[in-house]
OpenMM code with the backbone's topology and positions (N, CA, C; nanometers):
from openmm import Vec3, app, unit

residues = "MET ASP ASN LEU ALA GLU TYR ILE SER GLY ALA ILE GLY LEU SER VAL GLY GLY VAL LEU GLY PHE LEU CYS ARG ALA ILE VAL GLU HIS ARG LEU ALA ILE ASP ARG ILE LYS GLU ASN ILE ARG LEU THR GLU PHE ASN LYS SER ALA SER GLU PHE ARG CYS SER PHE THR ASP GLU ILE ARG ILE VAL GLU GLU SER THR ILE GLU THR ASP PHE SER ASP ILE PHE ASN LYS GLY TYR VAL ARG HIS TYR ASN ALA ILE ILE ARG PHE GLN ALA TYR LEU SER GLU ARG ASP ARG ALA GLU ILE LYS LYS ALA TRP ASP ASN HIS CYS TYR PRO GLN GLY LEU ASP GLY TYR GLU ARG HIS LEU PRO SER ALA LYS PHE LEU HIS TYR ASP HIS SER GLN GLY ILE GLU VAL VAL ASP GLY LYS PRO ARG ILE SER GLU GLU HIS GLU LYS SER PHE ARG ARG ALA LYS ASN LEU VAL MET LYS ASN LEU ASP SER ILE LEU THR PHE ALA LYS PHE LYS".split()
positions = [
    Vec3(2.4105, 3.6954, -6.0119),
    Vec3(2.5032, 3.6407, -5.9175),
    Vec3(2.4517, 3.6561, -5.7744),
    Vec3(2.3835, 3.7666, -5.7520),
    Vec3(2.3251, 3.7929, -5.6223),
    Vec3(2.2238, 3.6847, -5.5848),
    Vec3(2.1444, 3.6446, -5.6850),
    Vec3(2.0449, 3.5399, -5.6614),
    Vec3(2.1125, 3.4075, -5.6283),
    Vec3(2.2224, 3.3790, -5.6912),
    Vec3(2.2950, 3.2544, -5.6667),
    Vec3(2.3491, 3.2517, -5.5239),
    Vec3(2.4016, 3.3628, -5.4742),
    Vec3(2.4540, 3.3713, -5.3383),
    Vec3(2.3417, 3.3546, -5.2367),
    Vec3(2.2279, 3.4177, -5.2668),
    Vec3(2.1126, 3.4013, -5.1775),
    Vec3(2.0649, 3.2560, -5.1773),
    Vec3(2.0652, 3.1960, -5.2930),
    Vec3(2.0222, 3.0575, -5.3054),
    Vec3(2.1145, 2.9639, -5.2271),
    Vec3(2.2456, 2.9844, -5.2410),
    Vec3(2.3436, 2.8997, -5.1709),
    Vec3(2.3339, 2.9222, -5.0198),
    Vec3(2.3261, 3.0464, -4.9752),
    Vec3(2.3157, 3.0724, -4.8310),
    Vec3(2.1844, 3.0169, -4.7766),
    Vec3(2.0783, 3.0231, -4.8541),
    Vec3(1.9502, 2.9655, -4.8125),
    Vec3(1.9594, 2.8144, -4.8014),
    Vec3(2.0267, 2.7506, -4.8988),
    Vec3(2.0418, 2.6049, -4.8959),
    Vec3(2.1279, 2.5623, -4.7777),
    Vec3(2.2346, 2.6372, -4.7507),
    Vec3(2.3214, 2.6053, -4.6370),
    Vec3(2.2442, 2.6231, -4.5060),
    Vec3(2.1714, 2.7344, -4.4960),
    Vec3(2.0914, 2.7597, -4.3754),
    Vec3(1.9871, 2.6521, -4.3537),
    Vec3(1.9229, 2.6115, -4.4609),
    Vec3(1.8218, 2.5060, -4.4525),
    Vec3(1.8858, 2.3741, -4.4105),
    Vec3(2.0009, 2.3420, -4.4661),
    Vec3(2.0711, 2.2183, -4.4311),
    Vec3(2.1144, 2.2185, -4.2849),
    Vec3(2.1732, 2.3296, -4.2413),
    Vec3(2.2167, 2.3407, -4.1018),
    Vec3(2.0956, 2.3311, -4.0090),
    Vec3(1.9861, 2.3980, -4.0449),
    Vec3(1.8637, 2.3922, -3.9652),
    Vec3(1.8087, 2.2508, -3.9575),
    Vec3(1.8139, 2.1803, -4.0695),
    Vec3(1.7653, 2.0413, -4.0716),
    Vec3(1.8496, 1.9520, -3.9827),
    Vec3(1.9828, 1.9686, -3.9902),
    Vec3(2.0731, 1.8881, -3.9070),
    Vec3(2.0515, 1.9209, -3.7585),
    Vec3(2.0413, 2.0499, -3.7247),
    Vec3(2.0174, 2.0887, -3.5860),
    Vec3(1.8820, 2.0378, -3.5360),
    Vec3(1.7809, 2.0452, -3.6187),
    Vec3(1.6488, 1.9928, -3.5824),
    Vec3(1.6534, 1.8427, -3.5567),
    Vec3(1.7261, 1.7707, -3.6431),
    Vec3(1.7405, 1.6265, -3.6249),
    Vec3(1.8115, 1.5951, -3.4941),
    Vec3(1.9209, 1.6679, -3.4656),
    Vec3(1.9955, 1.6457, -3.3419),
    Vec3(1.9101, 1.6776, -3.2189),
    Vec3(1.8335, 1.7867, -3.2243),
    Vec3(1.7440, 1.8213, -3.1116),
    Vec3(1.6407, 1.7107, -3.0902),
    Vec3(1.5826, 1.6624, -3.1995),
    Vec3(1.4836, 1.5539, -3.1905),
    Vec3(1.5455, 1.4296, -3.1285),
    Vec3(1.6676, 1.3951, -3.1701),
    Vec3(1.7349, 1.2767, -3.1170),
    Vec3(1.7625, 1.2928, -2.9668),
    Vec3(1.8043, 1.4116, -2.9268),
    Vec3(1.8311, 1.4359, -2.7846),
    Vec3(1.7025, 1.4255, -2.7024),
    Vec3(1.5945, 1.4850, -2.7508),
    Vec3(1.4661, 1.4798, -2.6800),
    Vec3(1.4158, 1.3358, -2.6717),
    Vec3(1.4241, 1.2609, -2.7800),
    Vec3(1.3809, 1.1202, -2.7789),
    Vec3(1.4644, 1.0386, -2.6803),
    Vec3(1.5928, 1.0659, -2.6766),
    Vec3(1.6810, 0.9957, -2.5838),
    Vec3(1.6407, 1.0249, -2.4391),
    Vec3(1.6157, 1.1522, -2.4074),
    Vec3(1.5748, 1.1912, -2.2716),
    Vec3(1.4406, 1.1261, -2.2347),
    Vec3(1.3491, 1.1252, -2.3290),
    Vec3(1.2190, 1.0627, -2.3032),
    Vec3(1.2345, 0.9120, -2.2817),
    Vec3(1.3213, 0.8492, -2.3581),
    Vec3(1.3450, 0.7053, -2.3411),
    Vec3(1.4042, 0.6767, -2.2041),
    Vec3(1.4957, 0.7598, -2.1596),
    Vec3(1.5548, 0.7422, -2.0267),
    Vec3(1.4471, 0.7578, -1.9197),
    Vec3(1.3600, 0.8583, -1.9344),
    Vec3(1.2513, 0.8779, -1.8377),
    Vec3(1.1567, 0.7588, -1.8361),
    Vec3(1.1253, 0.7029, -1.9532),
    Vec3(1.0383, 0.5842, -1.9587),
    Vec3(1.1044, 0.4647, -1.8907),
    Vec3(1.2332, 0.4488, -1.9112),
    Vec3(1.3064, 0.3382, -1.8471),
    Vec3(1.3038, 0.3557, -1.6953),
    Vec3(1.3288, 0.4776, -1.6473),
    Vec3(1.3265, 0.5044, -1.5032),
    Vec3(1.1875, 0.4765, -1.4458),
    Vec3(1.0843, 0.5181, -1.5165),
    Vec3(0.9466, 0.4941, -1.4702),
    Vec3(0.9156, 0.3446, -1.4668),
    Vec3(0.9600, 0.2720, -1.5676),
    Vec3(0.9388, 0.1261, -1.5698),
    Vec3(1.0117, 0.0585, -1.4537),
    Vec3(1.1318, 0.1039, -1.4240),
    Vec3(1.2070, 0.0483, -1.3109),
    Vec3(1.1337, 0.0791, -1.1802),
    Vec3(1.0869, 0.2033, -1.1653),
    Vec3(1.0140, 0.2424, -1.0442),
    Vec3(0.8877, 0.1572, -1.0267),
    Vec3(0.8125, 0.1377, -1.1342),
    Vec3(0.6907, 0.0561, -1.1271),
    Vec3(0.7231, -0.0901, -1.0962),
    Vec3(0.8299, -0.1411, -1.1565),
    Vec3(0.8696, -0.2795, -1.1307),
    Vec3(0.9079, -0.2972, -0.9842),
    Vec3(0.9839, -0.2025, -0.9301),
    Vec3(1.0218, -0.2098, -0.7891),
    Vec3(0.8994, -0.1988, -0.6988),
    Vec3(0.8077, -0.1078, -0.7322),
    Vec3(0.6849, -0.0952, -0.6526),
    Vec3(0.6057, -0.2249, -0.6550),
    Vec3(0.5861, -0.2812, -0.7738),
    Vec3(0.5074, -0.4038, -0.7856),
    Vec3(0.5726, -0.5205, -0.7118),
    Vec3(0.7042, -0.5283, -0.7162),
    Vec3(0.7736, -0.6349, -0.6430),
    Vec3(0.7540, -0.6165, -0.4926),
    Vec3(0.7711, -0.4942, -0.4458),
    Vec3(0.7521, -0.4650, -0.3039),
    Vec3(0.6068, -0.4888, -0.2625),
    Vec3(0.5124, -0.4494, -0.3461),
    Vec3(0.3704, -0.4703, -0.3159),
    Vec3(0.3386, -0.6187, -0.3063),
    Vec3(0.3983, -0.6967, -0.3942),
    Vec3(0.3776, -0.8413, -0.3910),
    Vec3(0.4322, -0.9012, -0.2618),
    Vec3(0.5522, -0.8611, -0.2231),
    Vec3(0.6113, -0.9094, -0.0980),
    Vec3(0.5274, -0.8658, 0.0217),
    Vec3(0.4765, -0.7437, 0.0163),
    Vec3(0.3929, -0.6918, 0.1243),
    Vec3(0.2651, -0.7755, 0.1385),
    Vec3(0.1982, -0.8001, 0.0274),
    Vec3(0.0754, -0.8811, 0.0310),
    Vec3(0.1051, -1.0225, 0.0802),
    Vec3(0.2177, -1.0778, 0.0373),
    Vec3(0.2540, -1.2140, 0.0794),
    Vec3(0.2738, -1.2249, 0.2299),
    Vec3(0.3136, -1.1168, 0.2951),
    Vec3(0.3345, -1.1232, 0.4395),
    Vec3(0.2033, -1.1441, 0.5155),
    Vec3(0.0899, -1.1213, 0.4494),
    Vec3(-0.0407, -1.1364, 0.5135),
    Vec3(-0.1169, -1.2612, 0.4667),
    Vec3(-0.0642, -1.3363, 0.3712),
    Vec3(-0.1432, -1.4440, 0.3114),
    Vec3(-0.1810, -1.5545, 0.4090),
    Vec3(-0.0908, -1.5923, 0.4984),
    Vec3(-0.1245, -1.6982, 0.5947),
    Vec3(-0.2433, -1.6572, 0.6810),
    Vec3(-0.2398, -1.5348, 0.7298),
    Vec3(-0.3478, -1.4874, 0.8160),
    Vec3(-0.4790, -1.4740, 0.7385),
    Vec3(-0.4716, -1.4283, 0.6161),
    Vec3(-0.5941, -1.4168, 0.5353),
    Vec3(-0.6559, -1.5543, 0.5142),
    Vec3(-0.5732, -1.6526, 0.4842),
    Vec3(-0.6244, -1.7888, 0.4656),
    Vec3(-0.6901, -1.8392, 0.5936),
    Vec3(-0.6242, -1.8187, 0.7070),
    Vec3(-0.6791, -1.8640, 0.8354),
    Vec3(-0.8130, -1.7959, 0.8632),
    Vec3(-0.8207, -1.6656, 0.8394),
    Vec3(-0.9458, -1.5929, 0.8646),
    Vec3(-1.0552, -1.6419, 0.7708),
    Vec3(-1.0221, -1.6598, 0.6438),
    Vec3(-1.1234, -1.7076, 0.5482),
    Vec3(-1.1758, -1.8459, 0.5858),
    Vec3(-1.0902, -1.9306, 0.6416),
    Vec3(-1.1299, -2.0666, 0.6784),
    Vec3(-1.1698, -2.0763, 0.8261),
    Vec3(-1.1825, -1.9646, 0.8936),
    Vec3(-1.2033, -1.9636, 1.0380),
    Vec3(-1.3386, -2.0202, 1.0790),
    Vec3(-1.3399, -2.0674, 1.2016),
    Vec3(-1.4630, -2.1129, 1.2666),
    Vec3(-1.4796, -2.0308, 1.3937),
    Vec3(-1.5865, -2.0543, 1.4631),
    Vec3(-1.6143, -1.9782, 1.5849),
    Vec3(-1.5066, -1.9981, 1.6909),
    Vec3(-1.4295, -2.1059, 1.6812),
    Vec3(-1.3215, -2.1318, 1.7769),
    Vec3(-1.1926, -2.0566, 1.7426),
    Vec3(-1.1850, -1.9971, 1.6267),
    Vec3(-1.0636, -1.9272, 1.5833),
    Vec3(-1.0400, -1.8040, 1.6701),
    Vec3(-0.9186, -1.7910, 1.7187),
    Vec3(-0.8800, -1.6769, 1.8022),
    Vec3(-0.8038, -1.5763, 1.7147),
    Vec3(-0.8768, -1.4777, 1.6622),
    Vec3(-0.8156, -1.3781, 1.5742),
    Vec3(-0.7070, -1.2985, 1.6457),
    Vec3(-0.7295, -1.2663, 1.7714),
    Vec3(-0.6298, -1.1886, 1.8476),
    Vec3(-0.4972, -1.2627, 1.8533),
    Vec3(-0.5034, -1.3911, 1.8809),
    Vec3(-0.3824, -1.4723, 1.8892),
    Vec3(-0.3110, -1.4791, 1.7536),
    Vec3(-0.3866, -1.4971, 1.6481),
    Vec3(-0.3289, -1.5058, 1.5128),
    Vec3(-0.2510, -1.3794, 1.4795),
    Vec3(-0.3104, -1.2638, 1.5051),
    Vec3(-0.2456, -1.1383, 1.4675),
    Vec3(-0.1374, -1.0965, 1.5659),
    Vec3(-0.1477, -1.1360, 1.6915),
    Vec3(-0.0380, -1.1104, 1.7848),
    Vec3(0.0864, -1.1877, 1.7436),
    Vec3(0.0683, -1.3109, 1.6967),
    Vec3(0.1824, -1.3920, 1.6522),
    Vec3(0.2472, -1.3341, 1.5262),
    Vec3(0.1691, -1.2744, 1.4385),
    Vec3(0.2229, -1.2197, 1.3142),
    Vec3(0.2548, -1.0719, 1.3199),
    Vec3(0.2397, -1.0108, 1.4367),
    Vec3(0.2532, -0.8654, 1.4490),
    Vec3(0.3877, -0.8133, 1.3992),
    Vec3(0.4967, -0.8701, 1.4456),
    Vec3(0.6298, -0.8194, 1.4094),
    Vec3(0.6528, -0.8346, 1.2585),
    Vec3(0.6149, -0.9488, 1.2028),
    Vec3(0.6317, -0.9718, 1.0581),
    Vec3(0.5512, -0.8694, 0.9778),
    Vec3(0.4280, -0.8443, 1.0196),
    Vec3(0.3434, -0.7482, 0.9480),
    Vec3(0.3954, -0.6057, 0.9633),
    Vec3(0.4366, -0.5704, 1.0849),
    Vec3(0.4878, -0.4356, 1.1097),
    Vec3(0.6140, -0.4103, 1.0264),
    Vec3(0.7034, -0.5078, 1.0212),
    Vec3(0.8248, -0.4939, 0.9401),
    Vec3(0.7904, -0.4818, 0.7920),
    Vec3(0.6906, -0.5554, 0.7465),
    Vec3(0.6487, -0.5472, 0.6055),
    Vec3(0.5968, -0.4075, 0.5738),
    Vec3(0.5230, -0.3484, 0.6644),
    Vec3(0.4722, -0.2124, 0.6425),
    Vec3(0.5870, -0.1127, 0.6386),
    Vec3(0.6816, -0.1266, 0.7283),
    Vec3(0.7971, -0.0351, 0.7286),
    Vec3(0.8710, -0.0425, 0.5947),
    Vec3(0.8955, -0.1644, 0.5455),
    Vec3(0.9661, -0.1800, 0.4174),
    Vec3(0.8835, -0.1232, 0.3020),
    Vec3(0.7534, -0.1469, 0.3034),
    Vec3(0.6675, -0.1057, 0.1918),
    Vec3(0.6466, 0.0455, 0.1879),
    Vec3(0.6495, 0.1120, 0.3024),
    Vec3(0.6251, 0.2559, 0.3061),
    Vec3(0.7239, 0.3356, 0.2211),
    Vec3(0.8404, 0.2812, 0.1970),
    Vec3(0.9402, 0.3519, 0.1151),
    Vec3(0.8899, 0.3755, -0.0271),
    Vec3(0.7917, 0.2989, -0.0699),
    Vec3(0.7399, 0.3098, -0.2060),
    Vec3(0.6110, 0.3911, -0.2126),
    Vec3(0.5690, 0.4491, -0.1006),
    Vec3(0.4434, 0.5225, -0.0956),
    Vec3(0.4675, 0.6726, -0.0842),
    Vec3(0.3680, 0.7481, -0.1287),
    Vec3(0.3739, 0.8937, -0.1130),
    Vec3(0.3512, 0.9283, 0.0341),
    Vec3(0.3782, 1.0510, 0.0709),
    Vec3(0.3575, 1.0961, 0.2096),
    Vec3(0.2118, 1.0753, 0.2516),
    Vec3(0.1205, 1.1095, 0.1626),
    Vec3(-0.0220, 1.0948, 0.1923),
    Vec3(-0.0576, 0.9483, 0.2164),
    Vec3(-0.0075, 0.8602, 0.1294),
    Vec3(-0.0358, 0.7180, 0.1438),
    Vec3(0.0300, 0.6600, 0.2689),
    Vec3(0.1454, 0.7127, 0.3058),
    Vec3(0.2101, 0.6670, 0.4300),
    Vec3(0.1216, 0.6972, 0.5506),
    Vec3(0.0662, 0.8174, 0.5524),
    Vec3(-0.0225, 0.8548, 0.6632),
    Vec3(-0.1481, 0.7675, 0.6626),
    Vec3(-0.2011, 0.7401, 0.5446),
    Vec3(-0.3227, 0.6586, 0.5336),
    Vec3(-0.2977, 0.5133, 0.5744),
    Vec3(-0.1849, 0.4574, 0.5331),
    Vec3(-0.1580, 0.3178, 0.5695),
    Vec3(-0.1298, 0.3070, 0.7200),
    Vec3(-0.0698, 0.4107, 0.7789),
    Vec3(-0.0495, 0.4106, 0.9247),
    Vec3(-0.1839, 0.4114, 0.9959),
    Vec3(-0.2760, 0.4910, 0.9457),
    Vec3(-0.4110, 0.4959, 1.0042),
    Vec3(-0.4794, 0.3596, 0.9898),
    Vec3(-0.4683, 0.2988, 0.8731),
    Vec3(-0.5279, 0.1660, 0.8510),
    Vec3(-0.4631, 0.0620, 0.9429),
    Vec3(-0.3320, 0.0709, 0.9610),
    Vec3(-0.2604, -0.0218, 1.0493),
    Vec3(-0.3077, -0.0038, 1.1940),
    Vec3(-0.3202, 0.1208, 1.2394),
    Vec3(-0.3680, 0.1464, 1.3754),
    Vec3(-0.5100, 0.0933, 1.3949),
    Vec3(-0.5948, 0.1104, 1.2944),
    Vec3(-0.7313, 0.0574, 1.3035),
    Vec3(-0.7310, -0.0953, 1.3096),
    Vec3(-0.6344, -0.1558, 1.2428),
    Vec3(-0.6221, -0.3021, 1.2461),
    Vec3(-0.5747, -0.3489, 1.3837),
    Vec3(-0.4803, -0.2781, 1.4423),
    Vec3(-0.4173, -0.3233, 1.5666),
    Vec3(-0.4952, -0.2884, 1.6923),
    Vec3(-0.5616, -0.1750, 1.6927),
    Vec3(-0.6211, -0.1264, 1.8177),
    Vec3(-0.7682, -0.0937, 1.8004),
    Vec3(-0.8470, -0.1196, 1.9059),
    Vec3(-0.9893, -0.0869, 1.8992),
    Vec3(-1.0111, 0.0634, 1.8884),
    Vec3(-1.1101, 0.1014, 1.8108),
    Vec3(-1.1456, 0.2425, 1.8045),
    Vec3(-1.2118, 0.2796, 1.9367),
    Vec3(-1.1952, 0.4017, 1.9775),
    Vec3(-1.2518, 0.4456, 2.1040),
    Vec3(-1.1476, 0.4519, 2.2140),
    Vec3(-1.0318, 0.3897, 2.1928),
    Vec3(-0.9225, 0.4015, 2.2888),
    Vec3(-0.8337, 0.5166, 2.2454),
    Vec3(-0.7898, 0.5954, 2.3418),
    Vec3(-0.7062, 0.7105, 2.3091),
    Vec3(-0.5725, 0.7022, 2.3812),
    Vec3(-0.4750, 0.7700, 2.3257),
    Vec3(-0.3455, 0.7898, 2.3891),
    Vec3(-0.2825, 0.6652, 2.4460),
    Vec3(-0.2532, 0.6701, 2.5737),
    Vec3(-0.1801, 0.5641, 2.6427),
    Vec3(-0.2514, 0.4294, 2.6304),
    Vec3(-0.3827, 0.4276, 2.6531),
    Vec3(-0.4587, 0.3020, 2.6474),
    Vec3(-0.4452, 0.2338, 2.5120),
    Vec3(-0.4444, 0.3151, 2.4077),
    Vec3(-0.4455, 0.2621, 2.2714),
    Vec3(-0.3217, 0.1780, 2.2418),
    Vec3(-0.2110, 0.2083, 2.3070),
    Vec3(-0.0868, 0.1392, 2.2744),
    Vec3(-0.0410, 0.0411, 2.3814),
    Vec3(-0.1319, 0.0036, 2.4685),
    Vec3(-0.1005, -0.1032, 2.5639),
    Vec3(-0.0981, -0.2357, 2.4893),
    Vec3(0.0012, -0.3203, 2.5157),
    Vec3(0.0051, -0.4505, 2.4475),
    Vec3(-0.1233, -0.5313, 2.4684),
    Vec3(-0.1860, -0.5169, 2.5845),
    Vec3(-0.3088, -0.5927, 2.6110),
    Vec3(-0.4263, -0.5433, 2.5279),
    Vec3(-0.4188, -0.4212, 2.4743),
    Vec3(-0.5280, -0.3665, 2.3937),
    Vec3(-0.5176, -0.4104, 2.2476),
    Vec3(-0.3984, -0.4555, 2.2084),
    Vec3(-0.3755, -0.4912, 2.0692),
    Vec3(-0.4681, -0.6054, 2.0266),
    Vec3(-0.5419, -0.5846, 1.9200),
    Vec3(-0.6329, -0.6813, 1.8571),
    Vec3(-0.7494, -0.7221, 1.9485),
    Vec3(-0.7741, -0.6453, 2.0533),
    Vec3(-0.8849, -0.6738, 2.1443),
    Vec3(-1.0188, -0.6702, 2.0704),
    Vec3(-1.0303, -0.5829, 1.9714),
    Vec3(-1.1562, -0.5695, 1.8987),
    Vec3(-1.1871, -0.6915, 1.8104),
    Vec3(-1.0919, -0.7838, 1.7955),
    Vec3(-1.1166, -0.9066, 1.7196),
    Vec3(-1.1558, -1.0230, 1.8111),
    Vec3(-1.1560, -0.9985, 1.9401),
    Vec3(-1.1854, -1.1057, 2.0354),
    Vec3(-1.3357, -1.1307, 2.0404),
    Vec3(-1.3744, -1.2518, 2.0124),
    Vec3(-1.5151, -1.2897, 2.0182),
    Vec3(-1.5345, -1.4096, 2.1102),
    Vec3(-1.4273, -1.4490, 2.1796),
    Vec3(-1.4361, -1.5656, 2.2677),
    Vec3(-1.5355, -1.5378, 2.3793),
    Vec3(-1.6127, -1.6356, 2.4126),
    Vec3(-1.7163, -1.6257, 2.5146),
    Vec3(-1.8077, -1.5070, 2.4887),
    Vec3(-1.8203, -1.4713, 2.3620),
    Vec3(-1.9141, -1.3656, 2.3262),
    Vec3(-1.8693, -1.2263, 2.3625),
    Vec3(-1.7399, -1.2049, 2.3832),
    Vec3(-1.6921, -1.0711, 2.4188),
    Vec3(-1.6787, -0.9881, 2.2915),
    Vec3(-1.7257, -0.8662, 2.2982),
    Vec3(-1.7054, -0.7734, 2.1875),
    Vec3(-1.6688, -0.6376, 2.2455),
    Vec3(-1.6125, -0.5516, 2.1634),
    Vec3(-1.5718, -0.4193, 2.2098),
    Vec3(-1.6699, -0.3179, 2.1529),
    Vec3(-1.7304, -0.2406, 2.2418),
    Vec3(-1.8230, -0.1346, 2.2020),
    Vec3(-1.7767, -0.0071, 2.2702),
    Vec3(-1.7549, 0.0956, 2.1911),
    Vec3(-1.7047, 0.2231, 2.2430),
    Vec3(-1.5784, 0.2043, 2.3266),
    Vec3(-1.4927, 0.1112, 2.2831),
    Vec3(-1.3653, 0.0899, 2.3509),
    Vec3(-1.3747, 0.0081, 2.4784),
    Vec3(-1.4937, -0.0408, 2.5116),
    Vec3(-1.5106, -0.1191, 2.6343),
    Vec3(-1.5663, -0.2572, 2.5999),
    Vec3(-1.5040, -0.3619, 2.6571),
    Vec3(-1.5554, -0.4966, 2.6315),
    Vec3(-1.6889, -0.5197, 2.7019),
    Vec3(-1.7754, -0.5947, 2.6369),
    Vec3(-1.9006, -0.6348, 2.7012),
    Vec3(-1.9385, -0.7734, 2.6497),
    Vec3(-2.0235, -0.8409, 2.7227),
    Vec3(-2.0659, -0.9760, 2.6863),
    Vec3(-2.1694, -0.9677, 2.5736),
    Vec3(-2.1457, -1.0433, 2.4694),
    Vec3(-2.2380, -1.0473, 2.3571),
    Vec3(-2.3485, -1.1481, 2.3848),
    Vec3(-2.4653, -1.1166, 2.3395),
    Vec3(-2.5786, -1.2073, 2.3581),
    Vec3(-2.5740, -1.3206, 2.2558),
    Vec3(-2.5163, -1.2953, 2.1447),
    Vec3(-2.5138, -1.3963, 2.0383),
    Vec3(-2.3692, -1.4188, 1.9933),
    Vec3(-2.3119, -1.5304, 2.0384),
    Vec3(-2.1725, -1.5601, 2.0095),
    Vec3(-2.1467, -1.5700, 1.8584),
    Vec3(-2.2328, -1.6360, 1.7866),
    Vec3(-2.2150, -1.6499, 1.6411),
    Vec3(-2.2141, -1.5139, 1.5730),
    Vec3(-2.3031, -1.4264, 1.6157),
    Vec3(-2.3097, -1.2924, 1.5590),
    Vec3(-2.1810, -1.2157, 1.5899),
    Vec3(-2.1308, -1.2334, 1.7116),
    Vec3(-2.0060, -1.1698, 1.7521),
    Vec3(-1.8894, -1.2200, 1.6664),
    Vec3(-1.8858, -1.3509, 1.6401),
    Vec3(-1.7811, -1.4086, 1.5563),
    Vec3(-1.7869, -1.3512, 1.4151),
    Vec3(-1.9061, -1.3471, 1.3570),
    Vec3(-1.9193, -1.2939, 1.2200),
    Vec3(-1.8783, -1.1459, 1.2142),
    Vec3(-1.9181, -1.0707, 1.3149),
    Vec3(-1.8818, -0.9291, 1.3192),
    Vec3(-1.7296, -0.9148, 1.3277),
    Vec3(-1.6657, -0.9955, 1.4128),
    Vec3(-1.5192, -0.9897, 1.4264),
    Vec3(-1.4510, -1.0301, 1.2961),
    Vec3(-1.4993, -1.1360, 1.2336),
    Vec3(-1.4408, -1.1829, 1.1076),
    Vec3(-1.4544, -1.0759, 0.9988),
    Vec3(-1.5708, -1.0144, 0.9894),
    Vec3(-1.5912, -0.9081, 0.8898),
    Vec3(-1.5008, -0.7881, 0.9177),
    Vec3(-1.4840, -0.7552, 1.0451),
    Vec3(-1.3962, -0.6444, 1.0809),
    Vec3(-1.2508, -0.6752, 1.0446),
    Vec3(-1.2082, -0.7976, 1.0714),
    Vec3(-1.0722, -0.8393, 1.0345),
    Vec3(-1.0521, -0.8225, 0.8836),
    Vec3(-1.1443, -0.8765, 0.8049),
    Vec3(-1.1290, -0.8708, 0.6583),
    Vec3(-1.1340, -0.7263, 0.6084),
    Vec3(-1.2202, -0.6450, 0.6664),
    Vec3(-1.2292, -0.5037, 0.6265),
    Vec3(-1.0985, -0.4316, 0.6584),
    Vec3(-1.0443, -0.4541, 0.7778),
    Vec3(-0.9196, -0.3866, 0.8159),
    Vec3(-0.8009, -0.4345, 0.7330),
    Vec3(-0.7946, -0.5651, 0.7054),
    Vec3(-0.6856, -0.6151, 0.6207),
    Vec3(-0.6975, -0.5583, 0.4796),
    Vec3(-0.8192, -0.5517, 0.4300),
    Vec3(-0.8401, -0.4971, 0.2958),
    Vec3(-0.7963, -0.3508, 0.2897),
    Vec3(-0.8250, -0.2753, 0.3961),
    Vec3(-0.7852, -0.1341, 0.3945),
    Vec3(-0.6330, -0.1178, 0.3976),
    Vec3(-0.5628, -0.2129, 0.4566),
    Vec3(-0.4158, -0.2094, 0.4555),
    Vec3(-0.3625, -0.2512, 0.3188),
    Vec3(-0.4167, -0.3609, 0.2662),
    Vec3(-0.3644, -0.4166, 0.1402),
    Vec3(-0.4067, -0.3371, 0.0172),
    Vec3(-0.5001, -0.2460, 0.0327),
    Vec3(-0.5411, -0.1597, -0.0786),
    Vec3(-0.4240, -0.0829, -0.1359),
    Vec3(-0.3276, -0.0501, -0.0511),
    Vec3(-0.2121, 0.0277, -0.0958),
    Vec3(-0.1154, -0.0552, -0.1802),
    Vec3(-0.1333, -0.1862, -0.1823),
    Vec3(-0.0382, -0.2744, -0.2516),
    Vec3(-0.0962, -0.3285, -0.3823),
    Vec3(-0.1823, -0.2520, -0.4470),
    Vec3(-0.2347, -0.2940, -0.5773),
    Vec3(-0.1278, -0.2713, -0.6842),
    Vec3(-0.1223, -0.3626, -0.7804),
    Vec3(-0.0247, -0.3483, -0.8891),
    Vec3(-0.0528, -0.2230, -0.9706),
    Vec3(0.0539, -0.1614, -1.0170),
    Vec3(0.0426, -0.0429, -1.1026),
    Vec3(0.0881, -0.0771, -1.2421),
] * unit.nanometer
topology = app.Topology()
chain = topology.addChain("A")
for resn in residues:
    res = topology.addResidue(resn, chain)
    for name in ("N", "CA", "C"):
        topology.addAtom(name, app.Element.getBySymbol(name[0]), res)
């Protein structure tokens, strides 16, 4: 009789353990499914925002790609400045702190010539000066000088524009 009681208590314990194990597994799977759904929503929102961010630059990218020596890059980016700045503000909400600092640095490099510090750097007249190649003007060490080769100056400005835009748009790759 003792063996029968042990057998029954063992069977009950095993059954209860099996039911509890099943319930624990179901709860864990449910939590994992919720986490996967949240991650998918986060990625979808990031990708949508990244797409909108990239779209805010498409007109300018097309103009630069099709540009000629007569193209005024400074004028193009001054006209789109507010739209681009607002796009960066909206997109930063989806970036980590580190990426926010990096995109700000990339944005500053796009807007202002390197070599300018403090007050000079944020003068409206300094904005996009490093993209100016008209009459062979180029910026070296933060100071404009006359270029000897206008075509070379144009190519250098165009390459700088594309490099700076690429460094900004790098943050908007799909995940």
